Backbone as numpy.savetxt, mean C-alpha at the origin, in Angstrom:
# Nx Ny Nz CAx CAy CAz Cx Cy Cz
8.15 -51.20 40.76 6.80 -50.16 40.78 7.93 -48.70 40.70
9.22 -48.89 41.10 10.00 -47.54 41.42 10.62 -47.07 39.97
11.08 -48.38 39.30 11.52 -47.92 37.97 10.54 -47.64 36.94
9.20 -48.36 36.89 7.89 -47.66 36.68 7.84 -45.99 36.85
7.94 -45.47 37.92 7.77 -44.36 38.61 9.02 -43.50 37.75
10.13 -43.78 38.09 10.74 -42.74 37.26 10.83 -42.88 36.03
10.44 -43.95 35.30 10.32 -43.44 33.86 9.33 -42.51 33.45
8.18 -42.39 34.05 7.07 -41.56 33.79 7.32 -40.30 34.11
8.19 -40.01 35.40 8.85 -38.60 35.87 9.65 -37.77 34.76
10.48 -38.76 34.14 11.26 -38.03 33.33 10.68 -37.94 31.96
10.00 -38.87 31.40 9.20 -38.28 30.29 8.58 -37.15 30.64
7.74 -37.44 31.82 7.32 -36.08 31.91 8.11 -34.46 32.00
9.12 -34.45 32.27 10.37 -33.36 32.08 10.02 -33.09 31.05
10.99 -34.41 29.85 11.12 -34.49 28.83 9.85 -33.47 27.90
8.65 -33.75 28.05 7.96 -33.15 27.40 7.76 -31.93 27.81
7.85 -31.35 28.60 7.87 -30.15 29.74 8.86 -29.23 28.52
9.94 -29.66 28.88 10.72 -29.17 27.65 10.26 -29.11 26.46
10.02 -30.51 25.74 10.05 -30.06 24.35 8.71 -28.94 24.05
7.67 -28.83 25.14 6.61 -27.75 25.13 7.27 -26.22 24.99
8.14 -26.43 26.57 8.62 -24.80 26.35 9.75 -24.43 24.83
10.35 -25.59 24.42 11.11 -25.38 23.40 9.87 -24.93 21.74
9.14 -25.52 21.83 8.29 -25.61 20.35 7.05 -24.68 20.52
6.60 -24.35 21.77 5.46 -23.25 22.00 6.04 -21.82 21.93
7.24 -20.86 22.07 7.52 -19.73 21.28 7.94 -19.56 19.75
8.70 -20.92 19.31 8.54 -21.22 18.05 6.91 -20.94 17.25
6.28 -21.90 17.59 4.72 -21.79 17.13 3.81 -20.64 17.38
4.01 -20.11 18.44 3.63 -18.90 18.91 4.42 -17.70 17.56
5.43 -17.60 17.51 6.13 -16.69 16.57 5.57 -16.74 15.07
5.55 -17.97 14.75 5.20 -18.36 13.36 3.49 -17.92 13.31
2.72 -17.92 14.33 1.39 -17.48 14.30 1.28 -16.29 14.14
1.97 -15.78 15.03 1.70 -13.96 15.13 2.57 -13.51 13.52
3.58 -14.28 13.02 4.08 -13.76 11.40 2.85 -13.86 10.26
2.11 -15.24 10.57 0.99 -14.94 9.63 0.18 -14.29 9.62
-0.67 -13.88 11.16 -1.37 -12.87 11.16 -1.08 -11.42 10.72
0.58 -10.95 11.32 1.01 -9.56 10.93 0.87 -9.80 9.08
1.73 -10.72 8.39 1.79 -10.54 7.00 0.38 -10.48 6.44
-0.54 -11.42 6.96 -2.17 -10.96 6.37 -2.39 -9.62 6.32
-1.98 -9.06 7.45 -2.14 -7.76 7.63 -1.70 -6.62 6.81
-0.60 -6.74 6.68 0.43 -6.05 5.71 -0.04 -6.56 4.21
-0.62 -7.62 3.82 -1.19 -8.03 2.57 -2.71 -7.11 2.74
-3.30 -7.23 3.47 -4.48 -5.84 3.72 -4.37 -4.56 3.47
-3.26 -4.25 4.13 -2.87 -2.82 4.05 -2.26 -2.26 2.43
-1.71 -3.31 1.94 -1.32 -3.13 0.65 -2.50 -3.52 -0.40
-2.95 -4.02 -0.01 -4.25 -4.20 -1.08 -4.79 -2.75 -1.16
-5.18 -2.11 0.41 -5.98 -1.42 0.66 -5.64 0.21 -0.41
-4.24 0.58 0.06 -3.62 1.53 -0.65 -3.65 1.25 -2.19
-3.41 0.18 -2.59 -3.32 0.23 -3.95 -4.71 0.41 -4.67
-5.59 0.27 -4.03 -7.27 0.62 -4.63 -7.31 1.63 -4.53
-6.81 2.64 -3.14 -6.97 4.02 -2.75 -6.15 4.79 -3.97
-4.96 4.18 -4.56 -4.26 4.97 -5.35 -5.21 4.63 -6.59
-5.73 3.97 -7.30 -6.52 3.45 -8.39 -7.66 4.55 -8.11
-8.49 4.62 -7.12 -9.79 5.33 -6.86 -9.01 6.76 -7.31
-7.83 6.81 -6.70 -7.62 8.57 -6.81 -6.70 8.68 -8.30
-6.24 7.85 -9.30 -5.91 8.26 -10.73 -7.33 8.04 -11.21
-8.09 7.24 -10.81 -9.43 7.73 -11.92 -10.20 8.51 -11.56
-10.16 9.28 -10.72 -10.85 10.86 -10.24 -10.17 11.53 -10.72
-8.51 11.63 -10.96 -8.04 12.95 -11.62 -7.63 12.74 -12.75
-8.29 11.32 -13.77 -8.61 11.35 -15.26 -9.75 11.67 -15.68
-10.79 12.02 -14.66 -11.91 12.47 -15.06 -12.07 14.00 -15.96
-12.65 14.18 -16.70 -12.52 15.55 -17.19 -13.39 16.35 -16.65
-12.54 17.71 -16.42 -13.17 18.80 -16.11 -14.71 19.46 -16.71
-15.22 20.05 -15.81 -16.39 20.71 -16.49 -16.50 22.32 -15.83
-15.82 23.02 -16.66 -15.56 24.48 -16.31 -17.12 25.03 -16.02
-17.73 24.58 -16.71 -19.08 25.26 -16.96 -20.19 25.09 -15.96
-20.25 23.89 -15.45 -20.91 23.22 -14.47 -20.33 23.44 -13.01
-19.69 23.77 -12.91 -19.05 24.23 -11.28 -18.36 23.09 -11.25
-18.14 21.52 -11.59 -17.99 20.76 -11.11 -16.32 20.22 -11.61
-15.74 21.50 -11.36 -14.12 21.36 -11.38 -13.28 20.54 -10.83
-12.47 19.62 -11.64 -11.60 18.56 -11.00 -10.54 19.01 -10.07
-10.50 18.80 -9.19 -9.34 19.15 -8.01 -8.50 17.89 -7.43
-7.40 18.64 -7.16 -6.35 17.57 -6.31 -7.13 17.53 -5.17
-8.58 18.22 -4.65 -9.00 17.97 -3.45 -10.24 16.96 -3.66
-10.16 16.49 -4.77 -11.27 15.35 -5.16 -10.30 14.11 -4.93
-9.35 14.28 -5.69 -8.23 13.05 -5.81 -8.01 12.89 -4.08
-7.99 13.99 -2.99 -7.45 13.55 -1.74 -8.56 12.98 -1.16
-10.13 13.41 -1.43 -11.25 12.77 -1.28 -11.46 11.31 -1.36
-10.93 11.49 -2.38 -11.16 9.42 -3.05 -9.97 8.64 -2.29
-8.61 9.23 -1.99 -8.14 8.40 -1.53 -8.41 8.33 0.06
-8.65 9.00 0.91 -8.95 9.45 2.04 -10.04 8.34 2.20
-11.41 8.23 1.50 -13.05 7.70 2.03 -12.05 6.22 2.01
-11.20 5.72 0.82 -10.80 4.30 0.98 -10.03 3.44 2.06
-9.25 4.67 2.20 -8.61 4.74 3.76 -8.88 4.41 4.81
-10.02 5.20 5.21 -11.08 4.88 6.64 -11.94 3.92 5.92
-12.18 3.65 4.98 -13.00 2.55 5.02 -12.38 1.16 5.76
-11.02 1.01 5.50 -10.65 0.16 6.20 -9.80 0.34 7.44
-9.99 1.37 7.66 -9.90 2.03 9.28 -8.41 1.83 9.22
-7.64 2.64 8.09 -6.21 3.44 8.07 -6.26 4.69 8.34
-5.36 5.08 8.99 -5.96 6.88 9.41 -5.06 7.29 8.06
-5.58 8.20 7.02 -4.47 8.88 6.16 -3.68 9.87 6.85
-3.57 10.20 8.15 -2.52 11.00 7.80 -1.36 10.50 8.31
-1.27 9.12 8.52 0.09 8.35 7.90 0.68 8.06 6.64
-0.13 8.75 5.87 1.00 8.96 4.45 1.75 9.61 4.04
2.78 9.19 3.58 4.27 9.51 3.17 4.24 9.85 2.01
5.15 11.13 2.00 5.50 11.37 0.27 6.27 10.38 -0.13
6.27 10.41 -1.33 7.01 9.38 -1.96 7.55 10.58 -2.89
8.76 9.81 -3.38 9.37 10.98 -4.60 8.53 11.21 -5.41
9.08 12.28 -6.26 8.43 12.70 -7.55 8.41 11.78 -8.76
7.14 11.47 -9.10 7.37 10.55 -10.59 8.08 11.06 -11.48
8.19 12.40 -11.84 8.75 12.85 -13.14 8.74 12.32 -14.19
7.25 12.44 -14.42 6.65 11.68 -15.52 6.36 12.75 -17.03
6.65 12.26 -17.86 6.93 13.33 -19.13 5.10 14.06 -19.21
5.23 15.09 -19.60 3.96 14.98 -20.11 3.64 15.35 -21.10
2.41 14.79 -21.83 1.98 14.93 -23.10 1.99 16.24 -24.07
1.88 16.22 -25.13 2.24 16.94 -26.12 0.89 17.55 -26.16
-0.29 17.17 -26.27 -1.74 17.27 -26.46 -2.45 16.77 -25.62
-3.67 17.60 -24.69 -3.34 19.08 -24.81 -2.24 18.89 -23.69
-1.78 20.54 -23.72 -0.74 21.20 -23.12 -1.47 21.19 -21.43
-0.61 21.40 -20.45 -1.01 21.55 -18.83 -0.86 20.37 -18.25
0.07 19.53 -19.01 0.31 18.37 -18.09 1.66 18.54 -16.78
1.55 17.99 -15.93 2.53 18.03 -14.56 2.26 17.60 -13.45
2.75 17.33 -12.78 2.57 16.94 -11.07 2.63 17.81 -10.02
1.43 17.34 -9.31 1.62 18.37 -7.88 1.35 17.45 -6.64
2.00 18.15 -5.46 1.74 17.31 -4.34 0.67 17.71 -3.91
-0.28 16.75 -3.15 -1.42 16.96 -2.57 -1.65 16.62 -1.52
-1.17 16.78 0.11 -1.00 15.96 1.49 -0.55 14.81 1.05
0.87 15.20 0.52 1.55 14.40 0.50 1.50 13.25 -0.56
0.40 13.57 -1.48 0.06 12.52 -2.30 0.34 13.20 -3.99
1.09 12.69 -4.65 1.60 12.94 -6.08 0.43 12.64 -7.17
-0.06 13.70 -7.70 -1.01 13.79 -8.77 -0.45 14.31 -9.51
-0.56 13.12 -10.73 0.38 13.72 -12.07 -0.72 13.78 -13.39
-1.19 14.97 -13.95 -2.37 14.79 -14.29 -1.74 15.12 -16.00
-2.56 14.32 -17.24 -1.97 15.12 -18.47 -0.61 14.11 -18.93
-0.30 13.29 -18.30 1.27 12.93 -18.57 0.88 11.28 -19.60
1.82 11.24 -20.10 2.31 10.14 -20.65 2.12 8.80 -20.38
1.38 7.97 -20.23 1.25 6.53 -19.97 2.30 5.43 -20.35
2.15 5.48 -22.12 3.01 4.39 -22.81 4.35 5.16 -22.73
5.46 3.78 -23.36 6.43 4.58 -23.09 6.98 5.15 -24.46
7.96 5.99 -24.18 8.11 6.97 -25.51 9.19 5.76 -26.71
9.27 6.50 -27.84 9.91 5.41 -28.92 8.95 4.08 -29.39
7.82 3.98 -28.86 7.23 2.75 -29.59 6.38 3.38 -30.48
6.28 3.34 -31.90 6.16 3.65 -33.13 4.63 3.18 -33.44
4.27 2.24 -33.04 3.10 1.40 -33.58 2.13 1.90 -32.51
2.11 2.20 -31.53 0.92 2.43 -30.41 0.80 4.19 -30.80
-0.52 4.38 -30.44 -0.86 5.82 -30.20 -0.61 6.04 -29.20
0.18 7.99 -28.83 0.24 8.02 -27.61 -1.16 8.32 -26.44
-0.73 8.09 -25.27 -1.77 7.47 -24.26 -1.63 8.53 -23.69
-2.31 9.58 -22.99 -2.26 10.47 -21.93 -3.28 9.46 -20.69
-2.74 10.46 -19.53 -3.75 10.01 -18.33 -3.13 10.52 -16.83
-3.87 10.26 -15.95 -3.04 10.55 -14.55 -2.75 9.21 -14.03
-1.69 9.68 -13.38 -1.36 8.92 -12.21 -1.21 9.58 -10.71
-1.39 8.62 -9.78 -0.96 8.90 -8.34 -0.29 7.85 -7.96
0.45 8.87 -6.77 1.38 8.27 -6.04 1.59 8.23 -4.60
1.78 7.63 -3.40 2.16 7.84 -2.13 2.49 6.21 -1.66
3.02 6.86 -0.56 3.82 5.40 0.40 2.68 5.33 1.79
2.74 4.23 2.09 2.14 4.28 3.82 2.74 3.44 4.40
3.32 3.49 5.57 3.93 2.81 6.45 3.38 1.38 7.33
3.61 0.49 7.60 3.60 -0.69 8.46 4.30 -1.04 9.22
4.16 -1.65 10.58 4.78 -1.95 11.75 4.34 -3.25 12.44
5.04 -3.93 12.06 4.62 -5.30 12.94 5.19 -5.98 13.87
4.86 -6.42 14.70 5.13 -6.65 16.16 5.64 -8.14 15.61
7.09 -8.65 16.10 7.11 -9.98 15.59 8.34 -10.53 16.85
7.76 -10.82 18.24 8.79 -11.07 19.14 9.99 -12.39 18.58
10.59 -12.24 19.30 12.08 -13.30 18.75 12.64 -13.01 17.44
12.59 -11.94 16.31 12.70 -12.06 15.66 13.46 -10.60 14.90
13.95 -10.40 13.86 14.66 -9.34 13.47 13.88 -8.38 13.46
12.83 -8.60 12.78 11.60 -8.08 11.98 10.46 -6.84 13.43
10.93 -7.65 14.66 10.27 -6.98 15.33 10.24 -5.18 15.42
9.09 -4.77 15.73 8.61 -3.16 15.50 9.77 -2.75 14.32
10.02 -3.11 13.40 10.61 -2.54 12.26 9.57 -1.82 11.27
9.65 -0.59 10.80 8.89 -0.10 10.18 8.95 -0.63 8.89
8.25 -0.71 8.01 8.06 -1.09 6.24 7.25 0.00 5.62
7.74 0.72 4.48 7.13 1.50 3.87 6.84 0.94 2.56
5.41 0.98 2.70 4.31 0.08 1.23 4.53 1.50 0.20
4.60 1.03 -0.98 4.58 2.38 -2.23 3.26 1.95 -3.07
2.17 2.51 -3.24 1.37 2.49 -4.47 1.47 3.42 -5.15
1.53 3.08 -6.33 1.17 4.00 -7.48 -0.17 3.12 -8.52
-0.86 4.14 -9.21 -1.69 3.42 -10.07 -1.91 4.92 -11.22
-2.34 4.29 -12.65 -2.36 5.34 -13.31 -4.15 4.91 -14.08
-4.47 5.57 -15.01 -5.74 5.87 -15.46 -5.54 6.74 -16.46
-6.38 6.24 -17.72 -6.09 6.92 -18.61 -7.69 7.79 -18.96
-6.92 9.02 -19.72 -8.10 10.11 -19.81 -9.05 9.54 -21.10
-10.03 9.50 -21.11 -11.13 8.79 -21.95 -11.45 10.41 -22.66
-11.56 10.27 -24.23 -12.00 11.65 -24.89 -13.53 11.65 -25.16
């Protein structure tokens, strides 16, 4: 009986030791799945926000009907998409100026920044030098959004990752 008792006591100790070694790794793996899922959700949301902003920027202006297309409309479109996913628009970070080439006609293309969001109107969307394609003009919207994950026991713990969002939409005539 004493031999069986010692055998069970030794195995119980090993099981506790195995659990103590495996549970932190399992916990970190599960947290990683949750945080990377959240990062994908944020990336998807900011990409959708940039697309809605580009669509809003590409809409034709109407000077006589009082519905002029302004950068505020682009900002409102992006803000509404971010707020619908509970992402604060105040965390938007400025991205570098895209420096896109303006279209020859109609004139007036260029990039402006509004609330750290680059709005480029009447810019060339297709690469230059392609003779088989007609020139396509449109709007490009770009910005950056930060993400900070909490992954204990890893080098990614509380490290900020800045995600970029850029979308384009062509103008319809």
